[in-house]
PQR file with spaces between the fields and no chain letter, atoms N, CA, C, O and H, PARSE charges and radii, in Angstrom:
ATOM       1  N    MET     1       0.978   -0.902   -0.074 -0.4000 1.5000
ATOM       2  CA   MET     1       0.039    0.097    0.115 -0.0000 2.0000
ATOM       3  C    MET     1       0.901    1.212   -0.023  0.5500 1.7000
ATOM       4  O    MET     1       0.753    2.072   -0.892 -0.5500 1.4000
ATOM       5  N    PHE     2       2.080    1.203    1.089 -0.4000 1.5000
ATOM       6  CA   PHE     2       2.843    2.744    1.133 -0.0000 2.0000
ATOM       7  C    PHE     2       3.849    2.391   -0.433  0.5500 1.7000
ATOM       8  O    PHE     2       4.782    3.103   -0.805 -0.5500 1.4000
ATOM       9  H    PHE     2       2.200    0.505    1.794  0.4000 1.0000
ATOM      10  N    GLY     3       3.484    1.461   -0.968 -0.4000 1.5000
ATOM      11  CA   GLY     3       4.950    1.830   -2.238 -0.0000 2.0000
ATOM      12  C    GLY     3       3.741    2.214   -3.543  0.5500 1.7000
ATOM      13  O    GLY     3       4.228    2.197   -4.674 -0.5500 1.4000
ATOM      14  H    GLY     3       2.726    0.883   -0.666  0.4000 1.0000
ATOM      15  N    LEU     4       2.361    2.521   -3.458 -0.4000 1.5000
ATOM      16  CA   LEU     4       1.811    2.688   -4.519 -0.0000 2.0000
ATOM      17  C    LEU     4       2.029    3.735   -5.282  0.5500 1.7000
ATOM      18  O    LEU     4       1.549    3.647   -6.413 -0.5500 1.4000
ATOM      19  H    LEU     4       1.966    2.535   -2.539  0.4000 1.0000
ATOM      20  N    PHE     5       2.713    4.889   -4.974 -0.4000 1.5000
ATOM      21  CA   PHE     5       2.850    5.825   -5.487 -0.0000 2.0000
ATOM      22  C    PHE     5       4.789    5.699   -5.526  0.5500 1.7000
ATOM      23  O    PHE     5       5.563    6.656   -5.552 -0.5500 1.4000
ATOM      24  H    PHE     5       3.103    4.961   -4.055  0.4000 1.0000
ATOM      25  N    LYS     6       5.021    4.753   -5.522 -0.4000 1.5000
ATOM      26  CA   LYS     6       6.492    4.562   -5.700 -0.0000 2.0000
ATOM      27  C    LYS     6       7.278    4.619   -6.789  0.5500 1.7000
ATOM      28  O    LYS     6       7.461    3.476   -7.211 -0.5500 1.4000
ATOM      29  H    LYS     6       4.392    3.976   -5.502  0.4000 1.0000
ATOM      30  N    LYS     7       7.656    5.181   -7.235 -0.4000 1.5000
ATOM      31  CA   LYS     7       8.541    5.349   -9.074 -0.0000 2.0000
ATOM      32  C    LYS     7       9.639    4.021   -9.350  0.5500 1.7000
ATOM      33  O    LYS     7      10.591    3.778   -8.608 -0.5500 1.4000
ATOM      34  H    LYS     7       7.508    6.109   -6.893  0.4000 1.0000
ATOM      35  N    LYS     8       9.364    3.413  -10.294 -0.4000 1.5000
ATOM      36  CA   LYS     8      10.382    2.387  -10.482 -0.0000 2.0000
ATOM      37  C    LYS     8      11.355    2.667  -10.515  0.5500 1.7000
ATOM      38  O    LYS     8      11.406    3.772  -11.054 -0.5500 1.4000
ATOM      39  H    LYS     8       8.591    3.610  -10.896  0.4000 1.0000
ATOM      40  N    SER     9      12.897    2.113  -10.075 -0.4000 1.5000
ATOM      41  CA   SER     9      13.848    2.676  -10.809 -0.0000 2.0000
ATOM      42  C    SER     9      14.067    1.851  -12.112  0.5500 1.7000
ATOM      43  O    SER     9      13.371    0.948  -12.576 -0.5500 1.4000
ATOM      44  H    SER     9      12.855    1.215   -9.637  0.4000 1.0000
ATOM      45  N    GLU    10      15.464    2.517  -12.672 -0.4000 1.5000
ATOM      46  CA   GLU    10      15.766    1.892  -14.040 -0.0000 2.0000
ATOM      47  C    GLU    10      15.860    0.121  -14.014  0.5500 1.7000
ATOM      48  O    GLU    10      15.299   -0.778  -14.640 -0.5500 1.4000
ATOM      49  H    GLU    10      16.029    3.250  -12.294  0.4000 1.0000
ATOM      50  N    LEU    11      16.598    0.171  -13.238 -0.4000 1.5000
ATOM      51  CA   LEU    11      16.645   -1.755  -12.887 -0.0000 2.0000
ATOM      52  C    LEU    11      15.706   -2.173  -12.975  0.5500 1.7000
ATOM      53  O    LEU    11      15.402   -2.904  -13.918 -0.5500 1.4000
ATOM      54  H    LEU    11      17.054    0.901  -12.729  0.4000 1.0000
ATOM      55  N    ASP    12      14.882   -1.843  -11.986 -0.4000 1.5000
ATOM      56  CA   ASP    12      13.411   -2.621  -11.895 -0.0000 2.0000
ATOM      57  C    ASP    12      12.691   -2.468  -13.179  0.5500 1.7000
ATOM      58  O    ASP    12      11.981   -3.408  -13.535 -0.5500 1.4000
ATOM      59  H    ASP    12      15.129   -1.249  -11.221  0.4000 1.0000
ATOM      60  N    LYS    13      12.779   -1.363  -13.960 -0.4000 1.5000
ATOM      61  CA   LYS    13      12.056   -1.523  -15.202 -0.0000 2.0000
ATOM      62  C    LYS    13      13.091   -2.254  -16.461  0.5500 1.7000
ATOM      63  O    LYS    13      12.519   -2.581  -17.500 -0.5500 1.4000
ATOM      64  H    LYS    13      13.355   -0.599  -13.670  0.4000 1.0000
ATOM      65  N    LEU    14      14.252   -2.441  -16.373 -0.4000 1.5000
ATOM      66  CA   LEU    14      14.818   -2.964  -17.032 -0.0000 2.0000
ATOM      67  C    LEU    14      14.572   -4.784  -16.721  0.5500 1.7000
ATOM      68  O    LEU    14      14.640   -5.636  -17.607 -0.5500 1.4000
ATOM      69  H    LEU    14      14.717   -2.175  -15.528  0.4000 1.0000
ATOM      70  N    GLN    15      14.314   -5.029  -15.418 -0.4000 1.5000
ATOM      71  CA   GLN    15      14.141   -6.372  -14.853 -0.0000 2.0000
ATOM      72  C    GLN    15      12.472   -7.029  -15.743  0.5500 1.7000
ATOM      73  O    GLN    15      12.257   -8.101  -16.308 -0.5500 1.4000
ATOM      74  H    GLN    15      14.258   -4.337  -14.698  0.4000 1.0000
ATOM      75  N    VAL    16      11.821   -6.152  -15.574 -0.4000 1.5000
ATOM      76  CA   VAL    16      10.461   -6.311  -16.488 -0.0000 2.0000
ATOM      77  C    VAL    16      10.539   -6.710  -17.774  0.5500 1.7000
ATOM      78  O    VAL    16       9.984   -7.744  -18.146 -0.5500 1.4000
ATOM      79  H    VAL    16      11.996   -5.281  -15.115  0.4000 1.0000
ATOM      80  N    GLU    17      11.208   -5.966  -18.553 -0.4000 1.5000
ATOM      81  CA   GLU    17      11.549   -5.883  -19.863 -0.0000 2.0000
ATOM      82  C    GLU    17      12.213   -7.484  -20.184  0.5500 1.7000
ATOM      83  O    GLU    17      11.861   -8.109  -21.184 -0.5500 1.4000
ATOM      84  H    GLU    17      11.659   -5.126  -18.251  0.4000 1.0000
ATOM      85  N    TYR    18      13.147   -7.999  -19.255 -0.4000 1.5000
ATOM      86  CA   TYR    18      14.381   -8.733  -19.681 -0.0000 2.0000
ATOM      87  C    TYR    18      13.184   -9.813  -19.162  0.5500 1.7000
ATOM      88  O    TYR    18      12.898  -10.442  -20.180 -0.5500 1.4000
ATOM      89  H    TYR    18      13.432   -7.491  -18.442  0.4000 1.0000
ATOM      90  N    GLN    19      12.343  -10.321  -18.031 -0.4000 1.5000
ATOM      91  CA   GLN    19      11.635  -11.296  -18.175 -0.0000 2.0000
ATOM      92  C    GLN    19      10.156  -11.343  -19.108  0.5500 1.7000
ATOM      93  O    GLN    19       9.387  -12.302  -19.169 -0.5500 1.4000
ATOM      94  H    GLN    19      12.576   -9.810  -17.204  0.4000 1.0000
ATOM      95  N    LYS    20      10.018  -10.104  -19.758 -0.4000 1.5000
ATOM      96  CA   LYS    20       9.226  -10.357  -20.583 -0.0000 2.0000
ATOM      97  C    LYS    20       9.211  -11.208  -22.137  0.5500 1.7000
ATOM      98  O    LYS    20       8.398  -11.850  -22.802 -0.5500 1.4000
ATOM      99  H    LYS    20      10.643   -9.325  -19.709  0.4000 1.0000
ATOM     100  N    LEU    21      11.211  -10.594  -22.278 -0.4000 1.5000
ATOM     101  CA   LEU    21      11.598  -10.804  -23.668 -0.0000 2.0000
ATOM     102  C    LEU    21      12.093  -12.468  -23.392  0.5500 1.7000
ATOM     103  O    LEU    21      11.985  -13.159  -24.405 -0.5500 1.4000
ATOM     104  H    LEU    21      11.871  -10.071  -21.738  0.4000 1.0000
ATOM     105  N    MET    22      12.473  -12.991  -22.502 -0.4000 1.5000
ATOM     106  CA   MET    22      12.823  -14.153  -21.988 -0.0000 2.0000
ATOM     107  C    MET    22      11.397  -15.093  -22.157  0.5500 1.7000
ATOM     108  O    MET    22      11.252  -16.035  -22.936 -0.5500 1.4000
ATOM     109  H    MET    22      12.561  -12.430  -21.679  0.4000 1.0000
ATOM     110  N    GLY    23      10.608  -14.667  -21.400 -0.4000 1.5000
ATOM     111  CA   GLY    23       9.358  -15.387  -21.730 -0.0000 2.0000
ATOM     112  C    GLY    23       9.097  -15.433  -23.551  0.5500 1.7000
ATOM     113  O    GLY    23       8.719  -16.496  -24.041 -0.5500 1.4000
ATOM     114  H    GLY    23      10.725  -13.902  -20.767  0.4000 1.0000
ATOM     115  N    ASP    24       9.285  -14.457  -24.272 -0.4000 1.5000
ATOM     116  CA   ASP    24       8.680  -14.390  -25.284 -0.0000 2.0000
ATOM     117  C    ASP    24       9.768  -15.334  -26.227  0.5500 1.7000
ATOM     118  O    ASP    24       9.290  -16.014  -27.135 -0.5500 1.4000
ATOM     119  H    ASP    24       9.592  -13.592  -23.873  0.4000 1.0000
ATOM     120  N    PHE    25      11.062  -15.346  -26.006 -0.4000 1.5000
ATOM     121  CA   PHE    25      12.096  -16.163  -26.193 -0.0000 2.0000
ATOM     122  C    PHE    25      11.507  -17.679  -26.028  0.5500 1.7000
ATOM     123  O    PHE    25      11.427  -18.366  -27.047 -0.5500 1.4000
ATOM     124  H    PHE    25      11.450  -14.793  -25.268  0.4000 1.0000
ATOM     125  N    HIS    26      11.202  -18.074  -25.106 -0.4000 1.5000
ATOM     126  CA   HIS    26      10.624  -19.174  -24.946 -0.0000 2.0000
ATOM     127  C    HIS    26       9.587  -19.686  -25.648  0.5500 1.7000
ATOM     128  O    HIS    26       9.722  -20.861  -25.988 -0.5500 1.4000
ATOM     129  H    HIS    26      11.267  -17.516  -24.279  0.4000 1.0000
ATOM     130  N    LYS    27       8.908  -19.310  -25.861 -0.4000 1.5000
ATOM     131  CA   LYS    27       7.399  -19.376  -26.515 -0.0000 2.0000
ATOM     132  C    LYS    27       8.252  -19.739  -27.975  0.5500 1.7000
ATOM     133  O    LYS    27       8.659  -20.886  -28.156 -0.5500 1.4000
ATOM     134  H    LYS    27       8.798  -18.355  -25.585  0.4000 1.0000
ATOM     135  N    LEU    28       8.460  -18.759  -28.898 -0.4000 1.5000
ATOM     136  CA   LEU    28       9.218  -18.498  -30.149 -0.0000 2.0000
ATOM     137  C    LEU    28       9.834  -19.697  -29.780  0.5500 1.7000
ATOM     138  O    LEU    28       9.339  -20.665  -30.357 -0.5500 1.4000
ATOM     139  H    LEU    28       8.129  -17.826  -28.751  0.4000 1.0000
ATOM     140  N    SER    29      10.566  -19.907  -29.164 -0.4000 1.5000
ATOM     141  CA   SER    29      11.952  -20.884  -29.593 -0.0000 2.0000
ATOM     142  C    SER    29      11.032  -22.386  -30.047  0.5500 1.7000
ATOM     143  O    SER    29      11.751  -23.180  -30.653 -0.5500 1.4000
ATOM     144  H    SER    29      10.967  -19.120  -28.695  0.4000 1.0000
ATOM     145  N    LYS    30       9.886  -22.764  -29.883 -0.4000 1.5000
ATOM     146  CA   LYS    30       9.163  -23.489  -30.628 -0.0000 2.0000
ATOM     147  C    LYS    30       8.578  -23.565  -31.655  0.5500 1.7000
ATOM     148  O    LYS    30       8.101  -24.579  -32.165 -0.5500 1.4000
ATOM     149  H    LYS    30       9.302  -22.119  -29.390  0.4000 1.0000
ATOM     150  N    THR    31       8.563  -22.178  -32.157 -0.4000 1.5000
ATOM     151  CA   THR    31       7.497  -22.285  -33.635 -0.0000 2.0000
ATOM     152  C    THR    31       9.031  -21.805  -34.007  0.5500 1.7000
ATOM     153  O    THR    31       9.862  -22.708  -34.108 -0.5500 1.4000
ATOM     154  H    THR    31       8.951  -21.354  -31.743  0.4000 1.0000
ATOM     155  N    ASP    32       9.408  -20.616  -34.191 -0.4000 1.5000
ATOM     156  CA   ASP    32      10.135  -19.619  -34.757 -0.0000 2.0000
ATOM     157  C    ASP    32      11.738  -19.297  -34.320  0.5500 1.7000
ATOM     158  O    ASP    32      12.130  -18.639  -33.356 -0.5500 1.4000
ATOM     159  H    ASP    32       8.733  -19.883  -34.109  0.4000 1.0000
ATOM     160  N    ARG    33      12.257  -19.750  -35.005 -0.4000 1.5000
ATOM     161  CA   ARG    33      13.719  -19.999  -34.736 -0.0000 2.0000
ATOM     162  C    ARG    33      14.456  -18.425  -34.376  0.5500 1.7000
ATOM     163  O    ARG    33      15.153  -18.021  -33.446 -0.5500 1.4000
ATOM     164  H    ARG    33      11.939  -20.285  -35.788  0.4000 1.0000
ATOM     165  N    SER    34      13.868  -17.753  -35.713 -0.4000 1.5000
ATOM     166  CA   SER    34      15.092  -16.791  -36.374 -0.0000 2.0000
ATOM     167  C    SER    34      14.156  -15.921  -35.332  0.5500 1.7000
ATOM     168  O    SER    34      14.980  -15.382  -34.593 -0.5500 1.4000
ATOM     169  H    SER    34      13.302  -18.081  -36.469  0.4000 1.0000
ATOM     170  N    ALA    35      12.995  -15.568  -34.962 -0.4000 1.5000
ATOM     171  CA   ALA    35      12.384  -14.645  -34.120 -0.0000 2.0000
ATOM     172  C    ALA    35      12.726  -14.751  -32.063  0.5500 1.7000
ATOM     173  O    ALA    35      12.928  -13.966  -31.136 -0.5500 1.4000
ATOM     174  H    ALA    35      12.326  -16.006  -35.562  0.4000 1.0000
ATOM     175  N    ALA    36      12.647  -15.711  -32.203 -0.4000 1.5000
ATOM     176  CA   ALA    36      13.246  -16.434  -30.616 -0.0000 2.0000
ATOM     177  C    ALA    36      14.636  -15.598  -30.988  0.5500 1.7000
ATOM     178  O    ALA    36      14.749  -14.392  -30.767 -0.5500 1.4000
ATOM     179  H    ALA    36      12.483  -16.348  -32.955  0.4000 1.0000
ATOM     180  N    ASP    37      15.275  -16.103  -31.354 -0.4000 1.5000
ATOM     181  CA   ASP    37      16.949  -15.421  -31.875 -0.0000 2.0000
ATOM     182  C    ASP    37      17.042  -13.998  -31.149  0.5500 1.7000
ATOM     183  O    ASP    37      17.614  -13.468  -30.196 -0.5500 1.4000
ATOM     184  H    ASP    37      15.183  -17.082  -31.533  0.4000 1.0000
ATOM     185  N    ALA    38      16.167  -13.709  -32.135 -0.4000 1.5000
ATOM     186  CA   ALA    38      16.125  -11.836  -32.208 -0.0000 2.0000
ATOM     187  C    ALA    38      15.515  -11.419  -30.364  0.5500 1.7000
ATOM     188  O    ALA    38      15.921  -10.545  -29.598 -0.5500 1.4000
ATOM     189  H    ALA    38      15.702  -14.139  -32.909  0.4000 1.0000
ATOM     190  N    ALA    39      14.520  -12.377  -30.194 -0.4000 1.5000
ATOM     191  CA   ALA    39      14.171  -11.684  -28.541 -0.0000 2.0000
ATOM     192  C    ALA    39      15.629  -11.925  -27.727  0.5500 1.7000
ATOM     193  O    ALA    39      16.189  -11.092  -27.014 -0.5500 1.4000
ATOM     194  H    ALA    39      14.190  -13.087  -30.817  0.4000 1.0000
ATOM     195  N    TYR    40      16.131  -13.414  -28.057 -0.4000 1.5000
ATOM     196  CA   TYR    40      17.108  -13.987  -26.810 -0.0000 2.0000
ATOM     197  C    TYR    40      18.043  -12.868  -27.290  0.5500 1.7000
ATOM     198  O    TYR    40      18.667  -12.585  -26.267 -0.5500 1.4000
ATOM     199  H    TYR    40      15.676  -14.091  -28.636  0.4000 1.0000
ATOM     200  N    ALA    41      18.395  -12.239  -28.070 -0.4000 1.5000
ATOM     201  CA   ALA    41      19.370  -10.723  -28.399 -0.0000 2.0000
ATOM     202  C    ALA    41      19.292   -9.716  -27.871  0.5500 1.7000
ATOM     203  O    ALA    41      20.142   -9.216  -27.134 -0.5500 1.4000
ATOM     204  H    ALA    41      17.888  -12.469  -28.901  0.4000 1.0000
ATOM     205  N    LYS    42      18.116   -9.216  -28.216 -0.4000 1.5000
ATOM     206  CA   LYS    42      17.464   -8.064  -27.211 -0.0000 2.0000
ATOM     207  C    LYS    42      17.753   -8.501  -25.516  0.5500 1.7000
ATOM     208  O    LYS    42      18.790   -8.014  -25.065 -0.5500 1.4000
ATOM     209  H    LYS    42      17.425   -9.622  -28.815  0.4000 1.0000
ATOM     210  N    ALA    43      17.210   -9.078  -24.872 -0.4000 1.5000
ATOM     211  CA   ALA    43      17.397  -10.027  -23.394 -0.0000 2.0000
ATOM     212  C    ALA    43      18.964   -9.713  -23.124  0.5500 1.7000
ATOM     213  O    ALA    43      19.425   -8.985  -22.245 -0.5500 1.4000
ATOM     214  H    ALA    43      16.368   -9.474  -25.238  0.4000 1.0000
ATOM     215  N    GLU    44      19.598  -10.385  -24.020 -0.4000 1.5000
ATOM     216  CA   GLU    44      21.032   -9.833  -23.304 -0.0000 2.0000
ATOM     217  C    GLU    44      21.688   -8.847  -23.700  0.5500 1.7000
ATOM     218  O    GLU    44      22.859   -8.636  -23.386 -0.5500 1.4000
ATOM     219  H    GLU    44      19.224  -10.976  -24.734  0.4000 1.0000
ATOM     220  N    GLU    45      21.038   -8.173  -24.394 -0.4000 1.5000
ATOM     221  CA   GLU    45      21.532   -6.309  -24.580 -0.0000 2.0000
ATOM     222  C    GLU    45      21.240   -5.610  -23.328  0.5500 1.7000
ATOM     223  O    GLU    45      21.843   -4.584  -23.013 -0.5500 1.4000
ATOM     224  H    GLU    45      20.086   -8.344  -24.649  0.4000 1.0000
ATOM     225  N    ILE    46      19.917   -6.380  -22.286 -0.4000 1.5000
ATOM     226  CA   ILE    46      19.234   -5.571  -21.543 -0.0000 2.0000
ATOM     227  C    ILE    46      19.812   -6.038  -20.371  0.5500 1.7000
ATOM     228  O    ILE    46      19.771   -5.332  -19.363 -0.5500 1.4000
ATOM     229  H    ILE    46      19.427   -7.214  -22.542  0.4000 1.0000
ATOM     230  N    GLY    47      20.621   -7.689  -20.355 -0.4000 1.5000
ATOM     231  CA   GLY    47      20.496   -8.255  -19.496 -0.0000 2.0000
ATOM     232  C    GLY    47      22.297   -7.344  -19.200  0.5500 1.7000
ATOM     233  O    GLY    47      22.545   -6.884  -18.085 -0.5500 1.4000
ATOM     234  H    GLY    47      20.654   -8.262  -21.174  0.4000 1.0000
ATOM     235  N    LYS    48      23.288   -7.240  -20.310 -0.4000 1.5000
ATOM     236  CA   LYS    48      24.431   -6.430  -19.988 -0.0000 2.0000
ATOM     237  C    LYS    48      24.133   -4.783  -19.187  0.5500 1.7000
ATOM     238  O    LYS    48      24.803   -4.260  -18.297 -0.5500 1.4000
ATOM     239  H    LYS    48      23.087   -7.614  -21.216  0.4000 1.0000
ATOM     240  N    LYS    49      22.836   -4.229  -19.913 -0.4000 1.5000
ATOM     241  CA   LYS    49      22.666   -2.909  -19.510 -0.0000 2.0000
ATOM     242  C    LYS    49      22.353   -3.322  -17.792  0.5500 1.7000
ATOM     243  O    LYS    49      23.173   -2.731  -17.090 -0.5500 1.4000
ATOM     244  H    LYS    49      22.292   -4.653  -20.637  0.4000 1.0000
ATOM     245  N    MET    50      21.661   -3.933  -17.205 -0.4000 1.5000
ATOM     246  CA   MET    50      21.093   -4.418  -15.989 -0.0000 2.0000
ATOM     247  C    MET    50      22.675   -4.823  -15.266  0.5500 1.7000
ATOM     248  O    MET    50      22.729   -4.746  -14.039 -0.5500 1.4000
ATOM     249  H    MET    50      20.995   -4.413  -17.776  0.4000 1.0000
ATOM     250  N    ASP    51      23.408   -5.070  -15.703 -0.4000 1.5000
ATOM     251  CA   ASP    51      25.131   -5.368  -14.809 -0.0000 2.0000
ATOM     252  C    ASP    51      25.638   -4.359  -14.653  0.5500 1.7000
ATOM     253  O    ASP    51      26.255   -4.133  -13.612 -0.5500 1.4000
ATOM     254  H    ASP    51      23.364   -5.133  -16.700  0.4000 1.0000
ATOM     255  N    ASP    52      25.521   -3.377  -15.722 -0.4000 1.5000
ATOM     256  CA   ASP    52      26.013   -2.039  -15.652 -0.0000 2.0000
ATOM     257  C    ASP    52      26.035   -1.333  -14.381  0.5500 1.7000
ATOM     258  O    ASP    52      26.821   -0.979  -13.503 -0.5500 1.4000
ATOM     259  H    ASP    52      25.020   -3.561  -16.568  0.4000 1.0000
ATOM     260  N    LEU    53      24.854   -1.296  -14.682 -0.4000 1.5000
ATOM     261  CA   LEU    53      23.453   -0.367  -13.494 -0.0000 2.0000
ATOM     262  C    LEU    53      24.107   -0.952  -12.366  0.5500 1.7000
ATOM     263  O    LEU    53      24.626   -0.263  -11.488 -0.5500 1.4000
ATOM     264  H    LEU    53      24.216   -1.583  -15.396  0.4000 1.0000
ATOM     265  N    LYS    54      24.098   -2.201  -12.359 -0.4000 1.5000
ATOM     266  CA   LYS    54      24.323   -2.822  -10.613 -0.0000 2.0000
ATOM     267  C    LYS    54      26.017   -2.614  -10.360  0.5500 1.7000
ATOM     268  O    LYS    54      26.534   -2.997   -9.311 -0.5500 1.4000
ATOM     269  H    LYS    54      23.676   -2.761  -13.072  0.4000 1.0000
ATOM     270  N    LYS    55      26.653   -2.089  -11.238 -0.4000 1.5000
ATOM     271  CA   LYS    55      27.954   -2.002  -11.053 -0.0000 2.0000
ATOM     272  C    LYS    55      28.269   -0.530  -10.678  0.5500 1.7000
ATOM     273  O    LYS    55      29.049   -0.142   -9.808 -0.5500 1.4000
ATOM     274  H    LYS    55      26.233   -1.778  -12.091  0.4000 1.0000
ATOM     275  N    SER    56      27.559    0.152  -11.453 -0.4000 1.5000
ATOM     276  CA   SER    56      27.503    1.812  -10.849 -0.0000 2.0000
ATOM     277  C    SER    56      26.908    1.922   -9.573  0.5500 1.7000
ATOM     278  O    SER    56      26.805    3.024   -9.033 -0.5500 1.4000
ATOM     279  H    SER    56      26.925   -0.163  -12.160  0.4000 1.0000
């Protein structure tokens, strides 16, 4: 309740997007391999950004 108006940090936003892309990757890996590879590549880029934010 008290966190209702709390803004999400950049790291939280990236984590949500990373989880979404990894879910898409998993679903697409069964049907469309090229789209799955693209989703995985985007997720890896976001993972690197998250690592950079954690280091700084």
